[in-house]
N, CA and C atoms as an extended XYZ file, in Angstrom:
303
Properties=species:S:1:pos:R:3:atomname:S:1:resname:S:1:resid:I:1 pbc="F F F"
N        98.060       97.037      120.962 N   ASP     1
C        98.249       98.371      121.458 CA  ASP     1
C        96.903       98.999      121.775 C   ASP     1
N        96.879       99.953      122.633 N   GLY     2
C        95.642      100.519      123.168 CA  GLY     2
C        94.835      101.360      122.208 C   GLY     2
N        95.417      101.816      121.112 N   PHE     3
C        94.705      102.710      120.210 CA  PHE     3
C        94.348      102.059      118.883 C   PHE     3
N        94.688      100.826      118.692 N   GLY     4
C        94.370      100.136      117.454 CA  GLY     4
C        95.458      100.297      116.407 C   GLY     4
N        95.141       99.858      115.212 N   VAL     5
C        96.084       99.888      114.100 CA  VAL     5
C        96.194      101.322      113.578 C   VAL     5
N        97.413      101.736      113.274 N   ILE     6
C        97.626      103.071      112.720 CA  ILE     6
C        97.197      103.068      111.252 C   ILE     6
N        96.366      104.024      110.885 N   ARG     7
C        95.857      104.120      109.514 CA  ARG     7
C        96.948      104.606      108.570 C   ARG     7
N        96.788      104.292      107.287 N   ASP     8
C        97.764      104.697      106.279 CA  ASP     8
C        97.925      106.219      106.222 C   ASP     8
N        96.826      106.937      106.359 N   SER     9
C        96.912      108.398      106.307 CA  SER     9
C        97.746      108.943      107.464 C   SER     9
N        97.673      108.305      108.611 N   THR    10
C        98.477      108.724      109.765 CA  THR    10
C        99.945      108.390      109.531 C   THR    10
N       100.211      107.228      108.970 N   LYS    11
C       101.586      106.854      108.643 CA  LYS    11
C       102.192      107.849      107.653 C   LYS    11
N       101.399      108.240      106.659 N   THR    12
C       101.862      109.208      105.668 CA  THR    12
C       102.171      110.545      106.334 C   THR    12
N       101.329      110.961      107.248 N   LEU    13
C       101.562      112.213      107.977 CA  LEU    13
C       102.875      112.150      108.749 C   LEU    13
N       103.149      111.030      109.387 N   PHE    14
C       104.422      110.851      110.098 CA  PHE    14
C       105.609      110.930      109.140 C   PHE    14
N       105.484      110.306      107.974 N   GLU    15
C       106.566      110.333      106.982 CA  GLU    15
C       106.819      111.753      106.479 C   GLU    15
N       105.755      112.486      106.227 N   ILE    16
C       105.890      113.869      105.761 CA  ILE    16
C       106.551      114.723      106.834 C   ILE    16
N       106.169      114.531      108.075 N   THR    17
C       106.768      115.285      109.176 CA  THR    17
C       108.249      114.964      109.311 C   THR    17
N       108.616      113.685      109.204 N   LYS    18
C       110.031      113.305      109.254 CA  LYS    18
C       110.807      113.965      108.117 C   LYS    18
N       110.197      114.006      106.940 N   MET    19
C       110.853      114.604      105.791 CA  MET    19
C       111.064      116.105      106.006 C   MET    19
N       110.060      116.781      106.545 N   LYS    20
C       110.197      118.215      106.815 CA  LYS    20
C       111.342      118.486      107.778 C   LYS    20
N       111.460      117.669      108.786 N   LEU    21
C       112.548      117.840      109.748 CA  LEU    21
C       113.907      117.579      109.095 C   LEU    21
N       113.931      116.661      108.147 N   LYS    22
C       115.176      116.307      107.470 CA  LYS    22
C       115.646      117.416      106.518 C   LYS    22
N       114.713      118.121      105.883 N   VAL    23
C       115.104      119.111      104.875 CA  VAL    23
C       115.346      120.506      105.441 C   VAL    23
N       114.876      120.777      106.629 N   GLN    24
C       115.094      122.101      107.207 CA  GLN    24
C       116.567      122.500      107.240 C   GLN    24
N       117.475      121.632      107.703 N   PRO    25
C       118.888      122.019      107.721 CA  PRO    25
C       119.482      122.235      106.326 C   PRO    25
N       118.837      121.714      105.296 N   LEU    26
C       119.335      121.876      103.936 CA  LEU    26
C       119.047      123.266      103.379 C   LEU    26
N       118.141      123.971      103.999 N   GLY    27
C       117.769      125.279      103.484 CA  GLY    27
C       116.637      125.216      102.483 C   GLY    27
N       115.768      124.240      102.650 N   ILE    28
C       114.568      124.133      101.815 CA  ILE    28
C       113.418      124.714      102.622 C   ILE    28
N       112.748      125.702      102.061 N   SER    29
C       111.675      126.345      102.810 CA  SER    29
C       110.301      125.745      102.524 C   SER    29
N       110.122      125.156      101.326 N   LYS    30
C       108.812      124.596      101.008 CA  LYS    30
C       108.941      123.503       99.964 C   LYS    30
N       108.129      122.481      100.133 N   ILE    31
C       108.012      121.401       99.155 CA  ILE    31
C       106.535      121.279       98.819 C   ILE    31
N       106.242      121.321       97.550 N   ASP    32
C       104.862      121.180       97.090 CA  ASP    32
C       104.898      120.163       95.957 C   ASP    32
N       104.456      118.941       96.231 N   LEU    33
C       104.526      117.880       95.236 CA  LEU    33
C       103.207      117.123       95.215 C   LEU    33
N       102.533      117.179       94.079 N   GLY    34
C       101.251      116.508       93.918 CA  GLY    34
C       101.326      115.434       92.854 C   GLY    34
N       100.183      114.932       92.427 N   PRO    35
C       100.146      113.847       91.440 CA  PRO    35
C       100.794      114.202       90.100 C   PRO    35
N       100.839      115.490       89.763 N   ASN    36
C       101.378      115.911       88.470 CA  ASN    36
C       102.675      116.704       88.578 C   ASN    36
N       103.386      116.552       89.686 N   GLY    37
C       104.639      117.259       89.870 CA  GLY    37
C       104.505      118.348       90.913 C   GLY    37
N       105.440      119.293       90.910 N   GLY    38
C       105.382      120.337       91.914 CA  GLY    38
C       106.623      121.193       91.908 C   GLY    38
N       107.030      121.638       93.101 N   ARG    39
C       108.174      122.521       93.204 CA  ARG    39
C       108.842      122.404       94.563 C   ARG    39
N       110.096      122.795       94.558 N   ILE    40
C       110.864      122.896       95.800 CA  ILE    40
C       111.397      124.320       95.855 C   ILE    40
N       111.176      124.977       96.985 N   ILE    41
C       111.634      126.344       97.159 CA  ILE    41
C       112.753      126.343       98.192 C   ILE    41
N       113.859      126.961       97.814 N   PHE    42
C       115.033      127.030       98.673 CA  PHE    42
C       115.099      128.377       99.385 C   PHE    42
N       115.681      128.390      100.574 N   ASN    43
C       115.999      129.637      101.256 CA  ASN    43
C       117.097      130.342      100.471 C   ASN    43
N       117.257      131.617      100.696 N   LYS    44
C       118.327      132.366      100.030 CA  LYS    44
C       119.704      131.804      100.378 C   LYS    44
N       119.869      131.307      101.583 N   ASN    45
C       121.156      130.763      102.036 CA  ASN    45
C       121.065      129.252      102.201 C   ASN    45
N       120.747      128.562      101.132 N   THR    46
C       120.617      127.110      101.191 CA  THR    46
C       121.977      126.453      101.419 C   THR    46
N       121.962      125.306      102.033 N   ASN    47
C       123.182      124.546      102.309 CA  ASN    47
C       123.459      123.484      101.250 C   ASN    47
N       122.792      123.572      100.130 N   ILE    48
C       122.945      122.587       99.060 CA  ILE    48
C       123.939      123.129       98.033 C   ILE    48
N       124.851      122.284       97.624 N   ASN    49
C       125.849      122.640       96.625 CA  ASN    49
C       125.135      122.996       95.316 C   ASN    49
N       125.329      124.217       94.837 N   SER    50
C       124.648      124.666       93.622 CA  SER    50
C       125.041      123.826       92.405 C   SER    50
N       126.238      123.261       92.412 N   ALA    51
C       126.663      122.407       91.302 CA  ALA    51
C       125.784      121.159       91.195 C   ALA    51
N       125.315      120.676       92.326 N   ILE    52
C       124.428      119.504       92.313 CA  ILE    52
C       123.087      119.870       91.687 C   ILE    52
N       122.577      121.034       92.026 N   ILE    53
C       121.304      121.485       91.455 CA  ILE    53
C       121.445      121.673       89.948 C   ILE    53
N       122.530      122.295       89.524 N   ILE    54
C       122.767      122.502       88.092 CA  ILE    54
C       122.886      121.167       87.362 C   ILE    54
N       123.571      120.217       87.982 N   LYS    55
C       123.716      118.889       87.374 CA  LYS    55
C       122.351      118.204       87.213 C   LYS    55
N       121.505      118.299       88.225 N   LEU    56
C       120.161      117.720       88.133 CA  LEU    56
C       119.385      118.327       86.973 C   LEU    56
N       119.440      119.642       86.873 N   ILE    57
C       118.673      120.346       85.851 CA  ILE    57
C       119.189      120.031       84.451 C   ILE    57
N       120.492      119.882       84.306 N   THR    58
C       121.034      119.597       82.971 CA  THR    58
C       120.899      118.126       82.582 C   THR    58
N       121.127      117.223       83.521 N   GLU    59
C       121.057      115.791       83.196 CA  GLU    59
C       119.630      115.252       83.148 C   GLU    59
N       118.734      115.865       83.891 N   TYR    60
C       117.347      115.390       83.945 CA  TYR    60
C       116.406      116.546       83.612 C   TYR    60
N       116.673      117.189       82.478 N   SER    61
C       115.907      118.368       82.085 CA  SER    61
C       114.438      118.058       81.790 C   SER    61
N       114.126      116.787       81.590 N   ASP    62
C       112.732      116.410       81.379 CA  ASP    62
C       111.955      116.378       82.708 C   ASP    62
N       112.656      116.360       83.839 N   ILE    63
C       112.017      116.299       85.152 CA  ILE    63
C       112.180      117.603       85.928 C   ILE    63
N       113.380      118.193       85.888 N   TYR    64
C       113.692      119.373       86.697 CA  TYR    64
C       113.869      120.606       85.834 C   TYR    64
N       113.235      121.696       86.239 N   LYS    65
C       113.393      122.987       85.576 CA  LYS    65
C       113.665      124.030       86.643 C   LYS    65
N       114.607      124.917       86.363 N   LEU    66
C       114.857      126.030       87.255 CA  LEU    66
C       113.729      127.030       87.063 C   LEU    66
N       113.174      127.497       88.156 N   ASP    67
C       112.037      128.417       88.110 CA  ASP    67
C       112.384      129.615       88.993 C   ASP    67
N       113.171      130.525       88.462 N   GLY    68
C       113.673      131.637       89.260 CA  GLY    68
C       114.938      131.229       89.986 C   GLY    68
N       115.395      132.096       90.864 N   ALA    69
C       116.673      131.855       91.547 CA  ALA    69
C       116.557      130.871       92.705 C   ALA    69
N       115.353      130.665       93.221 N   GLU    70
C       115.210      129.868       94.441 CA  GLU    70
C       114.206      128.724       94.324 C   GLU    70
N       113.854      128.359       93.094 N   LYS    71
C       112.831      127.342       92.907 CA  LYS    71
C       113.226      126.332       91.848 C   LYS    71
N       112.909      125.077       92.119 N   ILE    72
C       113.022      124.028       91.110 CA  ILE    72
C       111.615      123.481       90.876 C   ILE    72
N       111.247      123.426       89.621 N   ARG    73
C       109.966      122.843       89.249 CA  ARG    73
C       110.199      121.379       88.905 C   ARG    73
N       109.320      120.513       89.384 N   ILE    74
C       109.401      119.070       89.122 CA  ILE    74
C       108.257      118.709       88.185 C   ILE    74
N       108.614      118.149       87.044 N   ILE    75
C       107.619      117.773       86.039 CA  ILE    75
C       107.617      116.256       85.950 C   ILE    75
N       106.702      115.658       86.669 N   LYS    76
C       106.647      114.196       86.728 CA  LYS    76
C       105.290      113.793       87.280 C   LYS    76
N       104.714      112.753       86.724 N   ALA    77
C       103.449      112.221       87.230 CA  ALA    77
C       103.738      111.142       88.270 C   ALA    77
N       102.940      111.135       89.323 N   PHE    78
C       103.097      110.161       90.404 CA  PHE    78
C       101.781      109.411       90.590 C   PHE    78
N       101.892      108.115       90.813 N   ASP    79
C       100.702      107.280       90.973 CA  ASP    79
C       100.014      107.498       92.312 C   ASP    79
N       100.821      107.694       93.355 N   ASP    80
C       100.237      107.807       94.694 CA  ASP    80
C       101.189      108.545       95.627 C   ASP    80
N       100.763      108.718       96.852 N   VAL    81
C       101.556      109.436       97.852 CA  VAL    81
C       102.883      108.731       98.111 C   VAL    81
N       102.859      107.417       98.172 N   ASN    82
C       104.095      106.671       98.444 CA  ASN    82
C       105.148      106.893       97.360 C   ASN    82
N       104.738      106.958       96.098 N   SER    83
C       105.704      107.192       95.025 CA  SER    83
C       106.279      108.608       95.121 C   SER    83
N       105.475      109.570       95.565 N   ARG    84
C       105.987      110.936       95.767 CA  ARG    84
C       107.002      110.970       96.898 C   ARG    84
N       106.697      110.289       97.997 N   LEU    85
C       107.624      110.248       99.129 CA  LEU    85
C       108.935      109.585       98.746 C   LEU    85
N       108.871      108.475       98.018 N   GLU    86
C       110.078      107.786       97.567 CA  GLU    86
C       110.914      108.688       96.653 C   GLU    86
N       110.244      109.389       95.742 N   PHE    87
C       110.935      110.302       94.841 CA  PHE    87
C       111.675      111.378       95.644 C   PHE    87
N       111.000      111.968       96.622 N   LEU    88
C       111.621      113.014       97.427 CA  LEU    88
C       112.783      112.486       98.261 C   LEU    88
N       112.630      111.307       98.825 N   LEU    89
C       113.733      110.731       99.600 CA  LEU    89
C       114.961      110.509       98.723 C   LEU    89
N       114.751      110.009       97.515 N   ASP    90
C       115.862      109.815       96.578 CA  ASP    90
C       116.483      111.155       96.192 C   ASP    90
N       115.639      112.147       95.950 N   LEU    91
C       116.141      113.467       95.585 CA  LEU    91
C       116.965      114.073       96.711 C   LEU    91
N       116.494      113.955       97.946 N   PHE    92
C       117.218      114.528       99.071 CA  PHE    92
C       118.545      113.832       99.307 C   PHE    92
N       118.595      112.560       98.987 N   GLU    93
C       119.868      111.846       99.087 CA  GLU    93
C       120.876      112.423       98.099 C   GLU    93
N       120.423      112.725       96.881 N   VAL    94
C       121.290      113.338       95.880 CA  VAL    94
C       121.704      114.748       96.323 C   VAL    94
N       120.767      115.514       96.826 N   LEU    95
C       121.049      116.896       97.218 CA  LEU    95
C       122.009      117.002       98.400 C   LEU    95
N       122.107      115.954       99.185 N   THR    96
C       122.976      116.007      100.364 CA  THR    96
C       124.363      115.412      100.116 C   THR    96
N       124.623      114.978       98.873 N   THR    97
C       125.974      114.502       98.580 CA  THR    97
C       126.945      115.681       98.651 C   THR    97
N       128.181      115.408       98.938 N   LYS    98
C       129.172      116.470       99.163 CA  LYS    98
C       129.642      117.132       97.873 C   LYS    98
N       129.626      116.389       96.763 N   ASP    99
C       130.074      117.009       95.510 CA  ASP    99
C       129.171      116.596       94.373 C   ASP    99
N       129.349      117.217       93.243 N   ALA   100
C       128.499      116.972       92.092 CA  ALA   100
C       129.079      115.939       91.137 C   ALA   100
N       130.052      115.167       91.584 N   ALA   101
C       130.701      114.174       90.726 CA  ALA   101
C       129.709      113.183       90.284 C   ALA   101
């Protein structure tokens, strides 16, 4: 290809951009996730079933904490950017399920 090999940092930027586009319809306004955890901020009119959020917080209370009415705090250490992206992709899959069963 004419521009050479795509660097890992560029690939990561593409993945983050894809993720942002994926979560917008869910009603997530901000994701902040670093090596030591972070937070997810929801819009007031999120499209995520609140029962799913409650289930996450109760079943995985060592990882997820409710932080106000529109925020979930994530308490987890991550080795690298790829592990953070994988964690978020798995989380978004759970958040987009139709019920909390």
